[in-house]
MDAnalysis code that builds the backbone (N, CA, C; Angstrom):
import MDAnalysis as mda
import numpy as np

u = mda.Universe.empty(498, n_residues=166, atom_resindex=np.repeat(np.arange(166), 3), trajectory=True)
u.add_TopologyAttr("name", ["N", "CA", "C"] * 166)
u.add_TopologyAttr("resid", np.arange(1, 167))
u.add_TopologyAttr("resname", ["MET", "ALA", "GLY", "LYS", "MET", "THR", "ILE", "LYS", "PRO", "ASN", "ALA", "PHE", "GLN", "LYS", "THR", "LEU", "HIS", "ARG", "PHE", "ALA", "MET", "LEU", "ARG", "PRO", "VAL", "SER", "SER", "PHE", "LEU", "ALA", "ARG", "SER", "LEU", "HIS", "HIS", "ILE", "ASP", "ALA", "LEU", "ILE", "LEU", "LYS", "LEU", "SER", "LYS", "GLY", "LYS", "TYR", "THR", "ILE", "THR", "GLN", "LEU", "ILE", "GLY", "LEU", "PRO", "ILE", "ILE", "GLN", "VAL", "THR", "THR", "ILE", "GLY", "ALA", "LYS", "THR", "GLY", "GLU", "PRO", "ARG", "ALA", "MET", "PRO", "LEU", "VAL", "SER", "LEU", "PHE", "ASP", "GLY", "GLU", "LYS", "ILE", "ALA", "LEU", "ILE", "ALA", "SER", "ASN", "PHE", "GLY", "GLN", "LYS", "HIS", "ASN", "PRO", "GLY", "TRP", "TYR", "TYR", "ASN", "LEU", "LYS", "ALA", "HIS", "PRO", "GLN", "CYS", "THR", "VAL", "GLN", "ILE", "GLU", "GLY", "LEU", "PRO", "SER", "ILE", "TYR", "ILE", "ALA", "ARG", "GLN", "ALA", "GLU", "GLY", "ASP", "GLU", "ARG", "GLU", "LYS", "TYR", "TRP", "ASP", "MET", "ALA", "VAL", "SER", "TYR", "TYR", "LYS", "GLY", "TYR", "GLU", "LEU", "TYR", "LYS", "VAL", "ARG", "ALA", "SER", "HIS", "ARG", "GLN", "ILE", "PRO", "VAL", "MET", "ILE", "LEU", "GLU", "PRO", "ALA", "LYS"])
u.atoms.positions = np.array([
    [10.639, -11.444, -8.109],
    [10.310, -9.995, -8.097],
    [11.048, -10.287, -6.671],
    [12.252, -11.549, -6.000],
    [12.193, -11.109, -5.067],
    [13.733, -9.901, -5.596],
    [13.920, -9.635, -3.826],
    [15.238, -8.900, -4.204],
    [14.963, -7.231, -4.395],
    [13.331, -7.110, -4.880],
    [13.625, -5.433, -5.372],
    [13.681, -4.638, -4.162],
    [14.176, -3.848, -4.584],
    [14.088, -2.845, -3.685],
    [13.420, -1.813, -3.294],
    [13.694, -0.560, -2.417],
    [12.577, 0.692, -2.269],
    [13.340, 1.540, -2.294],
    [12.989, 2.244, -2.927],
    [13.972, 3.284, -3.136],
    [13.693, 4.572, -2.612],
    [14.098, 4.740, -1.679],
    [13.802, 6.487, -0.788],
    [13.445, 7.331, -0.985],
    [12.454, 8.472, -1.386],
    [11.939, 9.369, -1.868],
    [13.455, 10.298, -2.124],
    [13.181, 11.776, -2.834],
    [14.101, 12.736, -2.621],
    [13.515, 13.680, -2.174],
    [14.368, 15.223, -1.914],
    [14.169, 16.017, -1.464],
    [12.769, 17.044, -2.248],
    [12.914, 16.350, -3.399],
    [11.092, 17.223, -4.172],
    [10.375, 15.917, -3.696],
    [10.122, 15.093, -4.088],
    [9.389, 14.241, -3.775],
    [9.146, 14.319, -2.255],
    [9.477, 14.877, -1.137],
    [9.063, 14.954, 0.697],
    [8.573, 15.809, 0.372],
    [8.835, 17.039, -0.267],
    [8.524, 17.961, -0.364],
    [5.884, 17.830, -0.862],
    [6.687, 17.303, -1.884],
    [5.047, 17.301, -2.251],
    [4.061, 15.812, -0.804],
    [5.127, 14.953, -0.134],
    [4.591, 14.788, 1.142],
    [4.275, 14.754, 1.792],
    [4.956, 16.409, 1.890],
    [3.857, 17.408, 3.289],
    [2.620, 17.784, 2.584],
    [2.899, 18.179, 1.447],
    [1.541, 18.794, 1.033],
    [0.443, 16.986, 1.300],
    [0.506, 16.472, 0.391],
    [-0.489, 15.098, 0.893],
    [-0.454, 15.032, 2.210],
    [-0.036, 15.386, 2.916],
    [-0.358, 14.623, 4.133],
    [-1.419, 15.982, 5.158],
    [-1.496, 17.221, 4.306],
    [-2.717, 17.886, 4.435],
    [-3.884, 17.095, 4.555],
    [-5.196, 17.705, 5.670],
    [-6.351, 16.973, 5.769],
    [-6.885, 17.043, 4.575],
    [-7.423, 18.031, 3.925],
    [-7.817, 18.269, 3.001],
    [-7.323, 17.536, 1.566],
    [-6.658, 17.328, 1.211],
    [-5.668, 16.708, 0.337],
    [-5.643, 15.238, 0.527],
    [-5.082, 15.612, 1.498],
    [-4.999, 13.137, 2.209],
    [-6.738, 13.079, 1.478],
    [-7.984, 13.767, 2.162],
    [-9.458, 13.144, 2.261],
    [-9.820, 13.477, 0.626],
    [-9.070, 14.342, 0.091],
    [-9.483, 13.727, -1.752],
    [-8.947, 12.657, -2.081],
    [-6.968, 12.212, -1.647],
    [-6.250, 11.319, -1.968],
    [-7.235, 10.474, -1.985],
    [-7.444, 9.916, -0.824],
    [-8.735, 8.517, -0.055],
    [-9.191, 8.170, -1.069],
    [-10.277, 9.471, -1.716],
    [-10.984, 8.991, -2.069],
    [-10.702, 8.735, -3.928],
    [-9.735, 9.673, -4.362],
    [-9.588, 9.468, -5.719],
    [-8.125, 9.274, -6.210],
    [-7.383, 8.823, -5.129],
    [-5.696, 8.296, -6.011],
    [-6.047, 6.837, -6.738],
    [-6.211, 6.179, -6.142],
    [-6.966, 4.841, -6.433],
    [-7.244, 4.862, -7.682],
    [-8.396, 5.242, -7.706],
    [-8.809, 4.867, -9.119],
    [-8.036, 6.015, -10.535],
    [-7.039, 7.053, -10.006],
    [-6.312, 7.571, -10.695],
    [-5.202, 7.020, -11.195],
    [-4.560, 6.253, -10.139],
    [-3.729, 5.568, -10.400],
    [-3.989, 4.224, -11.150],
    [-4.828, 3.275, -10.787],
    [-5.419, 2.360, -11.378],
    [-6.114, 2.494, -12.991],
    [-5.567, 4.018, -13.397],
    [-6.356, 4.562, -15.015],
    [-4.608, 4.574, -15.813],
    [-4.200, 5.097, -14.528],
    [-2.810, 5.283, -15.287],
    [-1.331, 3.862, -15.377],
    [-2.230, 3.291, -14.719],
    [-1.414, 1.186, -14.445],
    [-2.274, 0.684, -15.702],
    [-3.122, 0.570, -16.215],
    [-3.953, 0.110, -17.376],
    [-3.495, 1.040, -18.229],
    [-3.025, 1.901, -18.241],
    [-2.886, 2.895, -20.048],
    [-0.816, 2.355, -20.002],
    [-0.117, 2.034, -18.804],
    [0.868, 1.969, -18.701],
    [1.589, 0.289, -19.061],
    [0.330, -0.504, -18.861],
    [0.319, -1.288, -18.968],
    [0.934, -2.036, -17.957],
    [0.377, -1.977, -16.754],
    [0.960, -1.726, -15.072],
    [2.704, -1.711, -14.731],
    [3.266, -0.391, -15.307],
    [4.305, -0.033, -15.006],
    [4.276, 1.375, -14.632],
    [3.547, 2.255, -14.577],
    [3.357, 3.951, -13.847],
    [2.032, 4.143, -13.057],
    [2.249, 4.638, -12.448],
    [1.233, 5.640, -11.315],
    [1.720, 6.760, -11.039],
    [0.962, 8.066, -10.462],
    [1.105, 8.859, -10.069],
    [1.681, 9.229, -8.829],
    [1.754, 8.072, -8.137],
    [1.769, 8.166, -6.418],
    [3.399, 7.036, -6.858],
    [3.838, 6.686, -8.158],
    [5.511, 6.749, -8.096],
    [6.272, 8.203, -8.512],
    [5.585, 9.152, -8.805],
    [5.809, 10.214, -8.951],
    [6.342, 11.061, -7.359],
    [5.550, 10.721, -6.858],
    [5.905, 11.335, -5.264],
    [6.979, 10.165, -4.718],
    [7.411, 9.659, -5.059],
    [8.630, 8.542, -4.548],
    [8.478, 7.669, -3.690],
    [6.998, 6.943, -3.688],
    [6.375, 5.954, -3.755],
    [6.322, 4.399, -4.446],
    [6.354, 3.635, -4.385],
    [6.651, 2.663, -5.247],
    [5.022, 1.843, -4.628],
    [4.450, 1.405, -6.396],
    [2.935, 1.010, -6.024],
    [3.106, -0.393, -6.023],
    [2.462, -1.135, -6.441],
    [2.158, -2.848, -6.816],
    [0.744, -2.532, -7.142],
    [0.317, -3.034, -8.126],
    [-1.434, -3.684, -8.033],
    [-1.668, -5.292, -7.168],
    [-2.004, -5.018, -6.207],
    [-2.751, -6.245, -6.086],
    [-3.922, -6.449, -5.904],
    [-4.559, -8.232, -6.797],
    [-5.758, -8.239, -6.532],
    [-6.250, -9.045, -6.564],
    [-7.736, -8.875, -4.702],
    [-8.103, -9.714, -3.312],
    [-9.292, -10.114, -4.293],
    [-9.707, -10.994, -3.535],
    [-11.303, -12.106, -3.731],
    [-12.150, -11.015, -2.389],
    [-12.658, -10.416, -3.317],
    [-13.552, -9.519, -2.142],
    [-14.172, -10.285, -1.428],
    [-14.321, -9.851, 0.046],
    [-14.540, -10.898, 1.227],
    [-16.015, -10.862, 1.229],
    [-16.544, -9.978, 0.813],
    [-18.257, -9.937, 0.937],
    [-18.827, -10.284, -0.683],
    [-17.911, -10.233, -1.759],
    [-18.488, -10.400, -2.729],
    [-18.068, -11.844, -3.261],
    [-16.775, -11.819, -2.913],
    [-16.082, -13.097, -4.038],
    [-15.384, -13.271, -5.209],
    [-15.614, -11.570, -6.047],
    [-15.129, -11.103, -6.415],
    [-14.069, -10.189, -6.690],
    [-13.379, -10.502, -8.104],
    [-11.856, -10.212, -7.578],
    [-11.925, -8.385, -7.824],
    [-10.858, -8.364, -7.029],
    [-10.782, -6.253, -6.574],
    [-9.206, -6.375, -7.003],
    [-9.008, -5.087, -8.160],
    [-7.635, -4.992, -8.092],
    [-7.821, -3.450, -7.419],
    [-6.816, -3.271, -6.520],
    [-6.151, -2.084, -6.022],
    [-4.629, -1.710, -6.288],
    [-3.874, -0.698, -6.858],
    [-2.928, -0.424, -6.437],
    [-2.399, 0.201, -5.191],
    [-1.445, 0.206, -4.204],
    [-1.113, -0.253, -3.324],
    [0.765, 0.616, -2.854],
    [0.868, 1.340, -2.005],
    [2.340, 1.660, -1.244],
    [2.329, 0.463, -0.604],
    [4.102, 0.154, -1.533],
    [4.318, -0.914, -0.968],
    [5.505, -1.098, -0.593],
    [6.099, -1.849, 0.186],
    [7.899, -1.441, 0.573],
    [8.373, -2.911, 1.024],
    [9.557, -2.967, 0.235],
    [9.569, -4.371, -0.532],
    [10.891, -5.063, 0.783],
    [11.243, -5.811, 0.721],
    [12.168, -6.721, 1.617],
    [12.425, -8.262, 1.282],
    [13.397, -8.040, 0.448],
    [14.141, -8.900, -0.466],
    [12.601, -10.061, -1.141],
    [11.940, -10.811, -0.752],
    [10.655, -11.091, -1.285],
    [9.187, -11.152, -0.196],
    [9.710, -10.740, 0.394],
    [8.449, -9.839, 1.196],
    [7.884, -8.413, 0.646],
    [6.497, -8.256, 0.956],
    [6.452, -7.207, 0.446],
    [4.951, -6.256, 1.701],
    [5.415, -5.369, 2.174],
    [5.029, -5.413, 3.512],
    [3.832, -4.029, 2.797],
    [3.242, -4.108, 2.894],
    [1.277, -3.395, 3.079],
    [0.881, -2.254, 4.378],
    [0.559, -0.941, 3.961],
    [0.376, -0.228, 5.202],
    [-1.147, 0.014, 5.467],
    [-2.556, -0.739, 6.085],
    [-2.955, -0.660, 5.466],
    [-4.338, 0.918, 6.801],
    [-3.133, 2.018, 5.860],
    [-3.602, 3.190, 7.057],
    [-5.199, 3.962, 6.572],
    [-4.741, 3.627, 5.208],
    [-6.316, 4.571, 4.521],
    [-6.551, 5.803, 4.376],
    [-5.430, 6.480, 5.006],
    [-5.044, 7.842, 4.458],
    [-5.559, 8.761, 6.589],
    [-5.422, 7.393, 6.840],
    [-5.764, 8.132, 8.709],
    [-7.528, 7.636, 8.801],
    [-8.198, 7.635, 7.400],
    [-9.745, 7.535, 8.409],
    [-10.034, 6.366, 9.124],
    [-11.723, 6.447, 9.194],
    [-12.257, 5.578, 10.154],
    [-11.637, 4.066, 10.287],
    [-11.766, 3.705, 9.072],
    [-11.955, 2.504, 9.070],
    [-10.872, 1.876, 7.843],
    [-10.675, 0.437, 8.542],
    [-9.028, -0.220, 7.835],
    [-9.833, 0.296, 6.391],
    [-9.140, 0.072, 4.946],
    [-9.428, -0.388, 3.335],
    [-9.736, -1.547, 3.406],
    [-10.626, -0.984, 2.822],
    [-11.880, -2.695, 2.041],
    [-10.951, -3.960, 1.303],
    [-9.582, -3.367, 0.845],
    [-8.418, -4.568, 0.502],
    [-7.639, -5.427, 2.112],
    [-7.517, -4.758, 2.352],
    [-7.325, -5.027, 4.165],
    [-7.978, -6.325, 4.603],
    [-9.388, -6.085, 4.405],
    [-10.416, -7.083, 4.798],
    [-10.669, -8.578, 3.689],
    [-10.000, -7.969, 2.874],
    [-10.496, -8.965, 1.135],
    [-9.318, -10.109, 1.857],
    [-7.880, -9.304, 1.691],
    [-6.915, -10.198, 2.218],
    [-6.857, -11.253, 3.470],
    [-7.192, -10.527, 4.658],
    [-7.722, -11.342, 6.038],
    [-8.551, -12.281, 5.669],
    [-9.532, -12.516, 4.872],
    [-11.078, -13.518, 4.278],
    [-10.149, -14.262, 3.240],
    [-9.519, -13.537, 2.547],
    [-8.445, -14.761, 1.078],
    [-7.269, -14.018, 1.582],
    [-6.806, -14.516, 1.950],
    [-5.110, -14.470, 1.559],
    [-4.365, -14.586, 0.916],
    [-4.915, -14.969, -0.375],
    [-3.664, -15.483, -1.649],
    [-4.361, -14.544, -2.908],
    [-3.376, -13.452, -3.212],
    [-3.537, -12.697, -4.250],
    [-2.600, -12.682, -5.145],
    [-2.908, -12.085, -6.454],
    [-1.665, -11.203, -7.470],
    [-1.142, -10.483, -7.373],
    [-0.334, -10.295, -7.546],
    [0.703, -8.806, -7.372],
    [1.911, -8.641, -8.880],
    [1.068, -7.287, -8.764],
    [1.583, -6.848, -10.283],
    [2.626, -6.267, -9.999],
    [3.901, -6.277, -11.011],
    [5.013, -5.671, -10.078],
    [5.292, -4.843, -11.457],
    [5.745, -3.702, -11.743],
    [5.916, -3.143, -13.343],
    [5.074, -4.224, -14.471],
    [3.880, -4.638, -14.069],
    [3.431, -5.730, -15.926],
    [3.576, -6.947, -15.501],
    [4.396, -7.286, -14.443],
    [4.199, -8.949, -13.862],
    [3.632, -9.422, -13.329],
    [2.999, -10.655, -13.560],
    [1.992, -11.585, -12.371],
    [2.668, -11.968, -11.726],
    [2.185, -12.295, -10.124],
    [2.909, -12.858, -9.265],
    [1.750, -14.001, -8.592],
    [1.803, -14.988, -7.951],
    [0.873, -15.505, -6.175],
    [1.743, -14.966, -5.180],
    [1.187, -13.961, -4.044],
    [1.625, -13.840, -2.851],
    [0.604, -14.894, -1.947],
    [1.272, -15.056, -0.799],
    [0.084, -15.754, 0.459],
    [0.076, -14.490, 2.013],
    [-1.166, -13.527, 1.825],
    [-0.966, -12.370, 2.718],
    [-1.139, -13.366, 4.112],
    [-0.076, -12.429, 5.132],
    [-0.689, -12.067, 6.913],
    [-0.578, -11.119, 7.134],
    [-0.565, -11.157, 8.535],
    [-0.826, -9.892, 9.260],
    [0.559, -10.075, 10.055],
    [1.314, -8.778, 10.203],
    [2.287, -8.876, 10.778],
    [1.478, -8.471, 12.367],
    [2.517, -8.548, 13.408],
    [2.250, -8.737, 14.832],
    [3.615, -8.224, 15.593],
    [3.358, -7.551, 16.763],
    [4.244, -7.609, 17.381],
    [5.746, -6.766, 17.344],
    [6.932, -7.301, 17.115],
    [8.141, -6.625, 16.512],
    [8.156, -6.779, 15.132],
    [7.578, -7.558, 14.488],
    [7.998, -7.710, 13.316],
    [6.906, -6.711, 12.203],
    [5.363, -6.053, 12.612],
    [4.827, -4.901, 12.825],
    [5.425, -4.196, 12.711],
    [6.433, -3.707, 14.122],
    [6.918, -2.442, 14.647],
    [7.680, -2.130, 13.657],
    [8.837, -2.918, 12.806],
    [10.160, -3.000, 12.019],
    [9.649, -2.382, 10.563],
    [8.397, -3.044, 10.273],
    [7.888, -2.780, 9.218],
    [7.179, -0.973, 9.161],
    [6.503, -1.004, 10.631],
    [5.822, 0.156, 11.002],
    [6.696, 1.685, 10.238],
    [8.461, 1.165, 11.492],
    [9.339, 2.137, 11.283],
    [9.684, 2.257, 9.620],
    [10.480, 1.109, 8.941],
    [10.524, 1.076, 7.729],
    [9.186, 2.377, 6.965],
    [8.187, 1.908, 6.983],
    [6.906, 2.956, 6.154],
    [7.818, 4.059, 6.878],
    [7.293, 4.647, 7.898],
    [7.772, 6.367, 8.453],
    [8.741, 6.658, 7.709],
    [10.161, 5.490, 7.621],
    [10.693, 6.749, 7.398],
    [10.636, 6.450, 5.866],
    [9.721, 5.712, 5.187],
    [9.450, 6.511, 3.058],
    [8.243, 7.026, 3.145],
    [7.416, 7.541, 4.166],
    [6.918, 8.625, 4.049],
    [6.236, 9.130, 5.820],
    [6.067, 10.091, 6.234],
    [6.151, 10.618, 7.343],
    [4.545, 11.060, 7.427],
    [3.890, 11.075, 6.765],
    [2.543, 10.926, 6.590],
    [1.835, 9.445, 7.446],
    [1.985, 8.828, 7.473],
    [1.853, 7.414, 8.429],
    [1.791, 7.773, 9.945],
    [2.769, 8.606, 10.486],
    [2.673, 8.805, 11.493],
    [1.226, 9.921, 11.703],
    [1.020, 10.593, 10.755],
    [0.268, 11.722, 10.959],
    [-1.305, 11.290, 10.916],
    [-0.956, 10.066, 10.399],
    [-2.674, 8.628, 9.987],
    [-2.584, 8.256, 11.011],
    [-1.770, 7.759, 11.642],
    [-1.607, 7.150, 13.339],
    [-2.349, 7.898, 14.019],
    [-2.101, 9.502, 13.771],
    [-2.438, 10.321, 14.484],
    [-4.704, 10.598, 14.606],
    [-4.428, 10.108, 13.694],
    [-5.870, 9.956, 13.299],
    [-7.134, 9.291, 12.999],
    [-6.004, 8.023, 13.412],
    [-6.774, 6.938, 13.165],
    [-6.439, 6.600, 14.306],
    [-6.277, 7.346, 15.857],
    [-6.073, 6.929, 17.053],
    [-6.859, 6.320, 17.327],
    [-7.946, 5.524, 17.469],
    [-9.130, 4.599, 18.006],
    [-8.821, 3.384, 17.383],
    [-7.680, 2.807, 16.296],
    [-7.339, 1.740, 15.204],
    [-5.864, 1.934, 15.270],
    [-5.418, 0.463, 15.917],
    [-4.158, 0.322, 15.742],
    [-4.077, -0.020, 13.759],
    [-3.364, 0.889, 13.142],
    [-2.920, 0.642, 11.861],
    [-2.150, -0.583, 11.740],
    [-3.316, -1.978, 11.007],
    [-2.477, -2.392, 10.278],
    [-1.297, -2.728, 8.757],
    [-1.049, -4.037, 9.409],
    [0.793, -3.792, 8.282],
    [0.643, -5.601, 7.460],
    [0.401, -5.700, 6.621],
    [-0.002, -7.220, 6.313],
    [1.097, -7.360, 5.119],
    [1.909, -8.516, 5.185],
    [2.561, -8.914, 5.060],
    [2.548, -9.739, 3.765],
    [3.029, -9.901, 2.349],
    [2.899, -10.891, 1.525],
    [4.353, -11.161, 1.319],
    [4.142, -12.541, 0.350],
    [5.286, -13.630, 0.864],
    [4.741, -14.387, -0.871],
    [5.206, -14.510, -1.086],
    [5.538, -15.083, -2.510],
    [5.051, -16.678, -2.382],
    [3.158, -16.879, -3.096],
    [3.461, -18.634, -2.792],
    [4.174, -19.611, -2.768],
    [4.631, -20.380, -2.700],
    [5.640, -21.617, -2.348],
    [4.348, -22.677, -3.644],
])
């Protein structure tokens, strides 16, 4: 999957982003969007999601549960940078980091499915300048991350980097 590029959203998709940023909408999406995207991913054999329609690229990441040790598959917004994939653990600005973040911290090896094709990646948390680089990249694709940063001001939103296992 090396070299995959993230395409910036168009004007219509940016309008949909503004709607998605509204607190009641993002609250609903936090609870339901991953279920909807997972269903559509399954039906399309890993190729499509609702989130992609609004201009945000999605991959399916399968982690090992930090507490359960069981596999957990989750469709996640992704930013591609050469072979690296950045994931923003915003959780729609909610109080806590998302569960997948804790899973990757406990078990960094994960399976990433891009357009239906699985590959093994190793996750690590970005810090300092690297974190800021990917945070800025994320905000350039979806302004909602800045709003989520305000809503989650009690925590720094983590940025996870996935790199292909060698």
